[in-house]
C-alpha positions, -999 to +999 in steps of 0.1 A: +260+610+105+281+585+085+252+579+062+248+617+057+285+621+050+284+592+026+256+608+006+274+642+007+307+625-004+288+606-032+273+638-044+306+656-044+323+627-063+294+627-088+299+664-094+337+660-098+331+631-122+306+651-143+330+681-144+359+659-153+341+642-181+328+675-194+363+690-193+377+659-213+348+661-238+352+699-242+389+696-247+384+669-273+359+691-292+382+721-292+412+700-304+392+683-332+370+712-344+393+718-374+403+682-381+383+680-414+384+718-420+406+740-443+420+764-417+424+791-444+387+798-438+397+819-408+419+842-430+392+850-456+383+887-459+355+897-481+344+930-497+308+942-495+299+929-529+282+946-559+246+945-568+231+940-603+194+949-606+175+925-628+144+937-647+126+909-665+124+919-702+099+905-727+110+897-762+096+880-793+095+842-791+117+840-822+144+860-806+150+835-778+179+811-775+165+779-761+184+754-740+166+722-731+175+689-715+156+662-695+161+683-663+155+719-675+143+742-702+154+778-702+153+806-727+175+838-730+178+865-756+197+851-786+230+868-786+247+836-795+248+835-833+276+812-844+278+793-811+279+756-813+269+730-787+301+714-774+290+693-745+258+679-729+263+667-693+237+655-668+232+690-653+248+713-679+249+722-716+279+740-730+283+761-761+313+778-777+321+803-804+351+793-824+375+816-844+405+810-866+425+778-859+395+765-840+403+787-810+375+795-786+364+831-787+338+828-760+317+801-744+285+798-725+270+772-701+235+766-688+226+742-660+204+734-631+213+722-596+198+717-562+202+748-541+227+748-512+197+749-488+185+716-502+221+701-503+226+709-466+196+686-458+215+657-474+241+644-450+244+610-467+279+596-474+277+608-510+263+642-501+283+675-500+277+679-463+285+644-450+310+660-426+280+673-406+275+637-395+310+634-380+315+630-343+320+651-322+305+680-341+275+662-355+249+689-365+213+675-363+185+686-386+171+705-356+202+726-352+206+732-389+171+747-390+177+765-357+208+783-372+189+793-403+160+807-383+184+825-359+200+844-388+168+846-410+183+825-437+156+814-461+174+809-494+209+807-509+214+844-512+207+848-475+231+819-468+259+834-490+255+869-473+257+854-439+287+833-447+305+863-461+295+888-434+296+867-402+323+871-375+344+840-375+360+830-342+388+808-332+371+787-306+389+777-274+381+759-241+360+788-229+338+789-260+304+772-254+300+739-272+269+752-290+290+781-304+318+758-315+292+736-333+277+767-350+311+780-361+320+746-375+287+744-394+291+777-412+329+772-418+320+739-436+294+757-457+319+784-466+343+758-478+317+739-498+304+771-516+322+784-548+349+810-544+330+840-529+359+866-532+343+886-560+305+885-559+276+904-574+242+900-559+213+897-583+183+916-571+149+926-585+128+904-607+154+876-602+174+868-571+207+851-570+244+858-571+272+859-596+308+851-589+339+860-609+371+841-610+399+847-635+381+850-669+348+835-659+316+847-644+291+823-630+255+834-622+233+813-599+196+822-601+172+808-575+139+794-585+118+770-563+148+758-542+168+751-573+197+769-588+197+778-625+233+782-636+246+805-664+284+807-670+302+832-692+337+824-703+361+850-719+350+882-702+366+904-729+337+891-751+309+894-724+306+929-711+286+936-679+258+951-701+256+920-722+255+897-692+228+919-676+208+917-709+210+879-710+199+875-674+171+901-678+157+880-706+159+847-688+127+826-689+126+794-669+101+768-681+112+738-661 
């Protein structure tokens, strides 16, 4: 009888210990979930977003404006007469059109980057998503892939749509740990992405998205898990029709 009671007592104590440790761990996660997070993420409200249909146009070779570096070579319709190259960085090339007193009338940038989907795979200390390695909300490669599969996210446009449309929650002690971790994962991505307040989705022969902030529009076109970047400065110079014409003519050679 004593032996039986001892086993029962031991089992009860073990359960109490397990529940106690779980409660401590859960409380710790709830209290630290936003430790490395900009809490403004919970206040973000997005509109639906516009759509720009892209129809690949073919033009004569001599009518292209060619931008080439060690990392990329792209061509667009030459609507840049008078533009001068102003800067050549590792991932971008910049051009500007100058007016009187050397004032910039308009500028244009071309570049190439890894897609967000590729960046998320890199959780090294120098990577954009190093925070995913932090205890206690470490997000393994398995869970990252699980979240993408769960929400049918296959490219950056899917990712941006999900981040803008998802229902964000303020997690508490009753929220499952897996849900806290998922919420943390997408909150972090939202903070790492460019400002998504004003967005136009590119659809058709090219897929991507374009964001607008102040007097700039930045277009990100997806090609083979890489982002080709076109930036338009001075929007009184670049009409929507002109931007559409430039993107329609885009040819990516590397």
